N, CA, C and O of each residue as an XYZ file, in Angstrom:
400
protein
N      -4.305     23.987    -10.977
C      -4.437     22.598    -11.368
C      -3.865     22.365    -12.776
O      -3.227     21.346    -13.041
N      -4.113     23.343    -13.679
C      -3.576     23.213    -15.035
C      -2.057     23.248    -15.023
O      -1.409     22.507    -15.762
N      -1.474     24.128    -14.164
C      -0.022     24.223    -14.073
C       0.584     22.919    -13.569
O       1.601     22.455    -14.085
N      -0.051     22.335    -12.557
C       0.427     21.078    -12.003
C       0.319     19.956    -13.028
O       1.230     19.140    -13.167
N      -0.784     19.922    -13.732
C      -0.982     18.904    -14.773
C       0.067     19.055    -15.870
O       0.623     18.067    -16.350
N       0.331     20.293    -16.261
C       1.345     20.553    -17.279
C       2.732     20.137    -16.812
O       3.512     19.573    -17.581
N       3.034     20.417    -15.555
C       4.331     20.024    -14.997
C       4.477     18.506    -14.988
O       5.550     17.981    -15.285
N       3.401     17.803    -14.648
C       3.433     16.335    -14.643
C       3.684     15.804    -16.043
O       4.461     14.868    -16.230
N       3.025     16.405    -17.028
C       3.216     15.962    -18.404
C       4.665     16.146    -18.844
O       5.220     15.298    -19.543
N       5.271     17.252    -18.434
C       6.682     17.512    -18.772
C       7.581     16.469    -18.109
O       8.476     15.923    -18.755
N       7.348     16.189    -16.817
C       8.159     15.198    -16.107
C       8.027     13.813    -16.725
O       9.014     13.092    -16.868
N       6.815     13.447    -17.088
C       6.587     12.127    -17.696
C       7.281     12.043    -19.052
O       7.864     11.014    -19.392
N       7.217     13.111    -19.811
C       7.883     13.121    -21.121
C       9.401     13.031    -20.948
O      10.069     12.347    -21.724
N       9.946     13.707    -19.950
C      11.383     13.611    -19.675
C      11.763     12.177    -19.306
O      12.792     11.663    -19.745
N      10.920     11.543    -18.495
C      11.164     10.146    -18.107
C      11.084      9.245    -19.339
O      11.906      8.345    -19.507
N      10.101      9.487    -20.193
C       9.935      8.704    -21.420
C      11.190      8.827    -22.302
O      11.672      7.834    -22.846
N      11.709     10.048    -22.435
C      12.918     10.275    -23.238
C      14.115      9.535    -22.631
O      14.905      8.917    -23.344
N      14.231      9.611    -21.303
C      15.341      8.932    -20.630
C      15.265      7.428    -20.849
O      16.284      6.785    -21.103
N      14.070      6.865    -20.752
C      13.899      5.421    -20.950
C      14.271      5.002    -22.364
O      14.751      3.889    -22.581
N      14.051      5.888    -23.319
C      14.337      5.532    -24.713
C      15.832      5.550    -25.024
O      16.253      5.061    -26.072
N      16.637      6.114    -24.116
C      18.070      6.233    -24.398
C      18.955      5.397    -23.474
O      20.169      5.344    -23.675
N      18.376      4.747    -22.469
C      19.211      3.986    -21.533
C      19.668      2.672    -22.150
O      18.976      2.085    -22.982
N      20.853      2.219    -21.724
C      21.370      0.947    -22.217
C      20.775     -0.225    -21.450
O      20.345     -1.211    -22.048
N      20.752     -0.118    -20.112
C      20.215     -1.192    -19.275
C      18.903     -0.727    -18.673
O      18.879      0.095    -17.756
N      17.831     -1.255    -19.193
C      16.497     -0.842    -18.773
C      16.200     -1.219    -17.327
O      15.521     -0.477    -16.617
N      16.710     -2.378    -16.888
C      16.379     -2.852    -15.543
C      16.851     -1.903    -14.449
O      16.289     -1.920    -13.354
N      17.854     -1.083    -14.702
C      18.334     -0.125    -13.711
C      17.403      1.080    -13.577
O      17.538      1.862    -12.636
N      16.475      1.235    -14.493
C      15.584      2.393    -14.506
C      14.117      2.000    -14.381
O      13.234      2.809    -14.665
N      13.849      0.768    -13.958
C      12.474      0.298    -13.904
C      11.825      0.625    -12.552
O      11.851     -0.189    -11.629
N      11.262      1.788    -12.454
C      10.502      2.168    -11.274
C       9.019      2.190    -11.649
O       8.644      1.810    -12.758
N       8.188      2.633    -10.719
C       6.748      2.597    -10.965
C       6.347      3.494    -12.147
O       5.491      3.119    -12.949
N       6.958      4.663    -12.250
C       6.643      5.561    -13.366
C       6.998      4.900    -14.704
O       6.272      5.044    -15.688
N       8.118      4.178    -14.727
C       8.514      3.471    -15.949
C       7.488      2.407    -16.310
O       7.126      2.250    -17.476
N       7.023      1.677    -15.301
C       6.019      0.650    -15.540
C       4.739      1.268    -16.129
O       4.125      0.703    -17.034
N       4.357      2.421    -15.605
C       3.171      3.107    -16.133
C       3.359      3.505    -17.588
O       2.458      3.341    -18.410
N       4.539      4.029    -17.898
C       4.828      4.451    -19.277
C       4.773      3.253    -20.217
O       4.217      3.353    -21.311
N       5.340      2.126    -19.810
C       5.307      0.936    -20.662
C       3.887      0.394    -20.797
O       3.517     -0.133    -21.846
N       3.095      0.523    -19.737
C       1.690      0.092    -19.820
C       0.944      0.949    -20.848
O       0.088      0.454    -21.582
N       1.281      2.235    -20.886
C       0.667      3.111    -21.893
C       1.128      2.695    -23.291
O       0.324      2.642    -24.222
N       2.418      2.402    -23.435
C       2.944      1.993    -24.737
C       2.260      0.719    -25.256
O       2.064      0.555    -26.460
N       1.904     -0.172    -24.334
C       1.217     -1.416    -24.717
C      -0.262     -1.191    -24.972
O      -0.935     -2.068    -25.515
N      -0.777     -0.033    -24.591
C      -2.188      0.256    -24.771
C      -3.036     -0.117    -23.568
O      -4.263     -0.056    -23.632
N      -2.388     -0.510    -22.456
C      -3.130     -0.875    -21.246
C      -3.647      0.356    -20.499
O      -4.661      0.281    -19.805
N      -2.954      1.483    -20.641
C      -3.348      2.734    -19.995
C      -3.350      3.857    -21.016
O      -2.650      3.797    -22.027
N      -4.141      4.880    -20.739
C      -4.103      6.080    -21.576
C      -3.077      7.050    -20.996
O      -2.617      6.881    -19.867
N      -2.730      8.055    -21.773
C      -1.815      9.088    -21.282
C      -2.408      9.775    -20.054
O      -1.686     10.119    -19.118
N      -3.716      9.970    -20.064
C      -4.391     10.599    -18.918
C      -4.274      9.721    -17.676
O      -4.062     10.231    -16.576
N      -4.412      8.393    -17.844
C      -4.236      7.463    -16.715
C      -2.849      7.602    -16.110
O      -2.701      7.689    -14.891
N      -1.833      7.623    -16.964
C      -0.451      7.730    -16.501
C      -0.248      9.053    -15.771
O       0.318      9.083    -14.678
N      -0.710     10.142    -16.372
C      -0.565     11.458    -15.743
C      -1.232     11.487    -14.374
O      -0.662     12.010    -13.417
N      -2.431     10.932    -14.277
C      -3.172     10.937    -13.024
C      -2.454     10.110    -11.953
O      -2.377     10.525    -10.797
N      -1.930      8.946    -12.335
C      -1.209      8.099    -11.375
C       0.039      8.800    -10.844
O       0.297      8.788     -9.640
N       0.803      9.402    -11.731
C       2.022     10.101    -11.307
C       1.659     11.296    -10.425
O       2.306     11.538     -9.406
N       0.636     12.034    -10.813
C       0.190     13.177    -10.010
C      -0.212     12.721     -8.605
O       0.164     13.349     -7.615
N      -0.965     11.645     -8.523
C      -1.392     11.149     -7.213
C      -0.213     10.672     -6.380
O      -0.206     10.847     -5.161
N       0.790     10.066     -7.026
C       1.989      9.660     -6.295
C       2.706     10.880     -5.724
O       3.162     10.859     -4.580
N       2.804     11.938     -6.517
C       3.506     13.148     -6.079
C       2.767     13.838     -4.935
O       3.390     14.349     -4.004
N       1.465     13.850     -5.008
C       0.674     14.525     -3.987
C       0.591     13.680     -2.720
O       0.678     14.210     -1.613
N       0.423     12.376     -2.877
C       0.222     11.495     -1.721
C       1.520     11.192     -0.980
O       1.486     10.924      0.221
N       2.638     11.225     -1.650
C       3.898     10.803     -1.034
C       4.211     11.519      0.274
O       4.537     10.841      1.248
N       4.134     12.841      0.358
C       4.460     13.492      1.642
C       3.554     13.038      2.779
O       4.010     12.885      3.912
N       2.275     12.823      2.488
C       1.332     12.403      3.523
C       1.643     10.992      3.990
O       1.716     10.742      5.193
N       1.828     10.066      3.056
C       2.107      8.682      3.451
C       3.478      8.579      4.108
O       3.668      7.768      5.014
N       4.432      9.386      3.663
C       5.756      9.370      4.271
C       5.686      9.810      5.726
O       6.323      9.202      6.586
N       4.927     10.850      6.011
C       4.844     11.335      7.391
C       4.183     10.296      8.291
O       4.608     10.117      9.433
N       3.164      9.616      7.806
C       2.499      8.569      8.597
C       3.468      7.410      8.839
O       3.539      6.884      9.950
N       4.209      7.014      7.812
C       5.165      5.918      7.939
C       6.262      6.271      8.932
O       6.611      5.455      9.785
N       6.810      7.480      8.830
C       7.859      7.907      9.764
C       7.340      7.960     11.195
O       8.040      7.553     12.122
N       6.132      8.452     11.383
C       5.535      8.506     12.717
C       5.416      7.097     13.288
O       5.784      6.859     14.438
N       4.904      6.165     12.490
C       4.743      4.781     12.929
C       6.105      4.170     13.274
O       6.231      3.468     14.277
N       7.118      4.434     12.451
C       8.460      3.928     12.707
C       8.999      4.464     14.033
O       9.586      3.715     14.814
N       8.803      5.749     14.284
C       9.287      6.345     15.534
C       8.568      5.767     16.751
O       9.183      5.565     17.798
N       7.277      5.504     16.617
C       6.523      4.865     17.701
C       7.106      3.480     17.991
O       7.314      3.123     19.151
N       7.369      2.699     16.936
C       7.934      1.362     17.127
C       9.309      1.416     17.782
O       9.617      0.603     18.653
N      10.132      2.367     17.369
C      11.456      2.515     17.980
C      11.316      2.866     19.460
O      12.025      2.316     20.303
N      10.406      3.776     19.770
C      10.193      4.179     21.163
C       9.709      3.005     22.019
O      10.027      2.928     23.205
N       8.945      2.101     21.421
C       8.423      0.949     22.153
C       9.451     -0.175     22.299
O       9.237     -1.113     23.067
N      10.563     -0.085     21.567
C      11.591     -1.134     21.602
C      12.964     -0.494     21.851
O      13.733     -0.293     20.911
N      13.270     -0.174     23.113
C      14.526      0.514     23.444
C      15.779     -0.235     22.987
O      16.785      0.396     22.661
N      15.737     -1.555     22.958
C      16.921     -2.303     22.527
C      17.217     -2.041     21.047
O      18.378     -1.984     20.642
N      16.164     -1.881     20.245
C      16.340     -1.567     18.831
C      16.927     -0.161     18.687
O      17.817      0.070     17.869
N      16.418      0.771     19.491
C      16.944      2.141     19.456
C      18.431      2.159     19.814
O      19.220      2.845     19.164
N      18.811      1.406     20.845
C      20.222      1.346     21.246
C      21.086      0.773     20.132
O      22.180      1.271     19.868
N      20.593     -0.276     19.479
C      21.338     -0.884     18.369
C      21.487      0.101     17.209
O      22.548      0.181     16.591
N      20.430      0.844     16.918
C      20.484      1.847     15.848
C      21.511      2.933     16.186
O      22.277      3.365     15.324
N      21.516      3.365     17.439
C      22.453      4.411     17.852
C      23.895      3.904     17.750
O      24.782      4.647     17.329
N      24.136      2.639     18.133
C      25.484      2.069     18.005
C      25.926      2.045     16.543
O      27.075      2.353     16.229
N      25.007      1.677     15.658
C      25.352      1.627     14.230
C      25.654      3.031     13.700
O      26.602      3.219     12.939
N      24.851      4.007     14.103
C      25.100      5.391     13.678
C      26.474      5.843     14.157
O      27.231      6.447     13.398
N      26.796      5.552     15.409
C      28.100      5.942     15.958
C      29.238      5.233     15.232
O      30.289      5.827     14.990
N      29.031      3.958     14.883
C      30.058      3.205     14.158
C      30.304      3.823     12.781
O      31.451      3.966     12.358
N      29.238      4.182     12.094
C      29.363      4.739     10.745
C      29.871      6.179     10.779
O      30.742      6.556      9.997
N      29.323      6.972     11.685
C      29.625      8.409     11.707
C      30.883      8.746     12.509
O      31.517      9.771     12.257
N      31.250      7.899     13.467
C      32.401      8.208     14.300
C      32.163      9.504     15.063
O      31.126      9.674     15.705
N      33.117     10.404     14.990
C      33.020     11.678     15.723
C      32.370     12.786     14.895
O      32.237     13.918     15.358
N      31.962     12.449     13.655
C      31.334     13.457     12.804
C      29.991     13.864     13.405
O      29.289     13.052     14.006
N      29.658     15.118     13.231
C      28.370     15.605     13.709
C      27.263     15.186     12.742
O      27.428     15.281     11.526
N      26.140     14.724     13.282
C      24.999     14.342     12.434
C      24.381     15.568     11.798
O      24.321     16.633     12.411
N      23.926     15.416     10.575
C      23.253     16.488      9.860
C      21.982     15.952      9.251
O      21.835     14.747      9.047
N      21.061     16.858      8.960
C      19.795     16.437      8.310
C      20.099     15.855      6.951
O      19.185     15.440      6.238
């Protein structure tokens, strides 16, 4: 847990450094950036920011798998959508073999 917490602190500090050097801030405004700015304003503590980023990193694979499963169920229930998706893939990829 200490190693993970330390890694999060390093990542957040790297993000903080990147934000301080960018020319156009709007191109780098993601959720982590919003958290860092909230800390700078005094709305959050460093511990709050670290905890939020840690939870995003841990929760993302779980929520992603649920979202992908739900998407696949919806595609399976709507064959016309699946056919349209396959046509678009073929149009974009042509004869190239699909890869992960």
